[in-house]
PLY file of the C-alpha trace (Angstrom):
ply
format ascii 1.0
element vertex 239
property float x
property float y
property float z
element edge 238
property int vertex1
property int vertex2
end_header
10.64 13.06 -11.04
11.49 10.13 -8.80
14.25 10.85 -6.33
16.54 8.50 -4.50
16.31 7.34 -0.91
15.61 9.82 1.87
15.96 9.24 5.56
14.40 12.02 7.63
10.76 13.10 7.67
9.33 15.93 9.75
5.71 16.44 10.80
3.92 19.51 9.58
4.07 19.23 5.79
2.91 21.90 3.30
-0.72 21.44 2.34
-2.06 20.65 -1.09
-5.24 22.18 -2.46
-8.23 20.88 -0.47
-9.64 17.69 -1.93
-13.40 17.22 -2.21
-14.71 14.84 0.44
-16.36 12.48 -2.02
-16.63 8.74 -1.39
-18.20 6.47 -3.97
-18.74 2.76 -4.40
-17.43 1.07 -7.53
-17.38 -2.46 -8.90
-14.15 -3.85 -10.31
-13.83 -6.78 -12.68
-11.44 -9.24 -11.09
-10.18 -12.62 -12.30
-12.70 -14.37 -10.01
-15.59 -11.98 -10.66
-16.86 -8.74 -9.16
-14.70 -6.95 -6.59
-16.38 -4.58 -4.15
-14.49 -1.28 -3.90
-14.57 2.27 -2.56
-12.82 5.28 -4.01
-12.10 8.49 -2.12
-11.88 11.21 -4.74
-8.89 13.54 -4.66
-8.08 17.05 -5.78
-8.83 17.68 -9.48
-5.16 18.42 -10.17
-3.78 15.48 -8.17
-0.68 14.18 -9.99
-1.06 10.58 -8.82
-3.73 8.04 -7.90
-3.25 5.39 -5.22
-4.37 1.90 -4.30
-4.41 0.52 -0.72
-4.63 -3.26 -0.20
-6.06 -4.83 2.95
-4.70 -7.53 5.32
-5.47 -11.25 5.40
-9.12 -12.08 4.64
-9.10 -15.17 6.84
-8.10 -12.96 9.77
-11.01 -10.62 9.13
-9.10 -8.19 6.93
-11.21 -5.94 4.71
-10.92 -2.61 2.97
-12.30 -1.02 6.17
-9.38 -2.23 8.30
-8.08 0.60 10.51
-4.55 0.54 9.08
-5.90 0.58 5.53
-8.26 3.44 6.41
-5.53 5.53 8.04
-3.14 4.88 5.14
-5.88 6.06 2.77
-6.37 9.22 4.85
-2.63 9.99 4.76
-2.79 9.99 0.96
-6.26 11.44 0.39
-6.78 14.00 3.16
-5.32 17.37 2.18
-4.09 17.95 5.75
-1.23 15.56 4.97
-0.31 17.56 1.87
-1.30 15.15 -0.90
-5.02 15.03 -1.70
-4.81 12.15 -4.17
-7.67 9.84 -5.17
-7.41 6.49 -3.35
-9.03 3.16 -4.21
-9.65 0.42 -1.65
-11.24 -2.93 -2.48
-12.16 -6.24 -0.90
-10.13 -9.22 -2.05
-12.06 -12.12 -3.57
-14.44 -13.80 -1.12
-14.64 -10.83 1.27
-17.68 -8.59 1.68
-19.52 -8.44 -1.63
-16.50 -9.54 -3.69
-17.03 -12.73 -5.63
-14.76 -15.77 -5.62
-13.03 -17.62 -2.79
-9.79 -16.98 -0.94
-6.72 -18.47 -2.62
-3.68 -16.94 -0.93
-1.68 -16.25 -4.09
-4.14 -15.53 -6.88
-5.16 -12.34 -5.08
-2.23 -10.68 -6.84
-4.53 -10.77 -9.87
-7.11 -8.81 -7.89
-4.48 -6.13 -7.29
-3.73 -5.95 -11.01
-7.44 -5.56 -11.77
-7.65 -2.70 -9.28
-4.65 -1.04 -10.92
-6.28 -1.41 -14.33
-9.38 0.37 -13.03
-7.33 3.18 -11.48
-5.32 3.73 -14.64
-8.41 3.81 -16.84
-10.30 6.08 -14.44
-7.62 8.70 -13.72
-5.02 8.42 -16.50
-2.11 9.26 -14.23
0.81 7.41 -12.56
-0.03 5.09 -9.70
1.12 4.48 -6.15
0.46 1.16 -4.39
0.21 0.66 -0.63
-0.28 -2.73 0.99
-0.70 -3.78 4.60
0.32 -7.27 5.79
-1.25 -9.80 3.35
-2.08 -6.84 1.14
1.62 -5.94 1.13
2.50 -9.45 0.01
-0.01 -9.32 -2.84
1.08 -5.82 -3.84
4.68 -6.98 -4.12
3.65 -10.00 -6.19
1.55 -7.84 -8.51
4.07 -5.04 -8.95
7.50 -6.66 -8.63
7.01 -9.75 -10.75
7.17 -9.19 -14.54
3.99 -7.37 -15.55
2.97 -4.59 -17.94
1.62 -2.77 -14.88
5.11 -2.10 -13.54
5.52 0.79 -15.96
2.68 2.80 -14.40
3.48 2.10 -10.71
5.80 4.83 -9.50
6.09 3.91 -5.80
5.37 1.03 -3.43
4.66 1.49 0.28
4.83 -1.77 2.23
3.28 -1.69 5.71
3.73 -4.54 8.18
5.26 -7.00 5.73
5.10 -10.47 7.36
8.26 -12.56 7.55
6.81 -15.36 9.67
3.31 -16.56 10.56
1.69 -19.85 11.53
5.05 -21.60 11.67
6.09 -20.55 8.17
8.80 -18.12 7.07
8.20 -15.76 4.17
10.87 -14.59 1.79
10.52 -12.23 -1.14
13.11 -13.05 -3.84
11.35 -10.81 -6.38
12.46 -7.78 -4.35
16.00 -8.25 -5.65
14.86 -7.21 -9.14
12.22 -4.65 -8.22
13.49 -1.18 -9.12
10.30 0.66 -8.13
10.97 2.99 -5.15
9.94 1.13 -2.01
9.07 2.17 1.53
8.97 -0.46 4.27
7.24 0.60 7.50
6.96 -1.84 10.38
6.54 -1.84 14.12
9.48 -2.58 16.37
7.25 -5.08 18.18
5.58 -6.59 15.09
4.72 -10.17 16.07
4.76 -11.30 12.43
7.98 -9.55 11.41
10.84 -9.61 13.93
12.90 -6.49 13.25
16.15 -8.35 12.49
14.40 -10.73 10.12
12.64 -7.94 8.25
15.89 -5.99 8.04
17.41 -8.95 6.20
14.54 -8.94 3.71
14.90 -5.21 3.11
18.68 -5.50 2.74
18.19 -7.83 -0.23
15.78 -5.47 -1.97
17.01 -3.38 -4.89
17.39 0.38 -4.45
15.74 2.81 -4.11
14.29 1.81 -0.75
13.65 3.14 2.74
13.09 1.15 5.94
11.32 2.80 8.88
10.95 0.91 12.16
8.46 2.56 14.49
9.25 2.23 18.22
6.51 0.77 20.43
4.42 -0.30 17.43
3.02 -3.80 16.90
1.83 -5.38 13.65
-1.35 -3.30 13.65
0.40 -0.03 14.59
-1.69 0.10 17.76
-1.36 3.60 19.21
1.09 4.44 16.42
-1.19 5.08 13.45
-0.25 8.75 13.19
3.51 8.06 13.01
2.72 5.51 10.28
0.73 8.14 8.40
3.49 10.71 8.79
6.11 8.26 7.50
3.95 7.33 4.51
2.94 10.86 3.49
6.43 12.27 4.06
8.12 9.59 1.99
5.68 9.97 -0.90
6.27 13.73 -1.04
10.03 13.22 -1.04
9.95 10.52 -3.71
7.35 11.88 -6.14
7.90 15.41 -7.37
0 1
1 2
2 3
3 4
4 5
5 6
6 7
7 8
8 9
9 10
10 11
11 12
12 13
13 14
14 15
15 16
16 17
17 18
18 19
19 20
20 21
21 22
22 23
23 24
24 25
25 26
26 27
27 28
28 29
29 30
30 31
31 32
32 33
33 34
34 35
35 36
36 37
37 38
38 39
39 40
40 41
41 42
42 43
43 44
44 45
45 46
46 47
47 48
48 49
49 50
50 51
51 52
52 53
53 54
54 55
55 56
56 57
57 58
58 59
59 60
60 61
61 62
62 63
63 64
64 65
65 66
66 67
67 68
68 69
69 70
70 71
71 72
72 73
73 74
74 75
75 76
76 77
77 78
78 79
79 80
80 81
81 82
82 83
83 84
84 85
85 86
86 87
87 88
88 89
89 90
90 91
91 92
92 93
93 94
94 95
95 96
96 97
97 98
98 99
99 100
100 101
101 102
102 103
103 104
104 105
105 106
106 107
107 108
108 109
109 110
110 111
111 112
112 113
113 114
114 115
115 116
116 117
117 118
118 119
119 120
120 121
121 122
122 123
123 124
124 125
125 126
126 127
127 128
128 129
129 130
130 131
131 132
132 133
133 134
134 135
135 136
136 137
137 138
138 139
139 140
140 141
141 142
142 143
143 144
144 145
145 146
146 147
147 148
148 149
149 150
150 151
151 152
152 153
153 154
154 155
155 156
156 157
157 158
158 159
159 160
160 161
161 162
162 163
163 164
164 165
165 166
166 167
167 168
168 169
169 170
170 171
171 172
172 173
173 174
174 175
175 176
176 177
177 178
178 179
179 180
180 181
181 182
182 183
183 184
184 185
185 186
186 187
187 188
188 189
189 190
190 191
191 192
192 193
193 194
194 195
195 196
196 197
197 198
198 199
199 200
200 201
201 202
202 203
203 204
204 205
205 206
206 207
207 208
208 209
209 210
210 211
211 212
212 213
213 214
214 215
215 216
216 217
217 218
218 219
219 220
220 221
221 222
222 223
223 224
224 225
225 226
226 227
227 228
228 229
229 230
230 231
231 232
232 233
233 234
234 235
235 236
236 237
237 238
């Protein structure tokens, strides 16, 4: 059952059954061709499967980005109390993924990854996105799509509100009823706290906004608090 907003998370969560430490490579069929991907298998009885989307390809973002990796561990590693299978993939044009960077069409790559997850695990899905990956996750999951029915929670890490002289707004958040977690650093250079707070304020409930003190856009030195926020929120929301 999905619960409403929660506000307080404590470290030291109850542990799930240990998940097998199995990592395998998979190929996804994206709109622009093959997408290179990795899946960390979860516990056999895991109730959900998750997708984590990486930051901007033109800035060197890949599925091996440290924030993406640590987000995956918070969901997959049984020490955080979840032990779910997690898929990561390279957006078009990165690594061995075919196609070229577009900037908007990558939302279709996210949908292809969700299709694979649903067909592989036959269980509800959770989507996590970091930076550019957060933008594409919101586009894929909050705009009208058949996939919205299977996505039970969205975790948005380091959502940009300004970069390269441009401001980013997210009008589709006003109609997105999927439970949403926003985690950002207090010193995020691409999302001033006040500006991001305005974006979150316009988003439809249920939602939670966590601002991590001393953290920048990449959660430098603050990866564990990010993991704790993510794992704690998911356990409160999805029961």
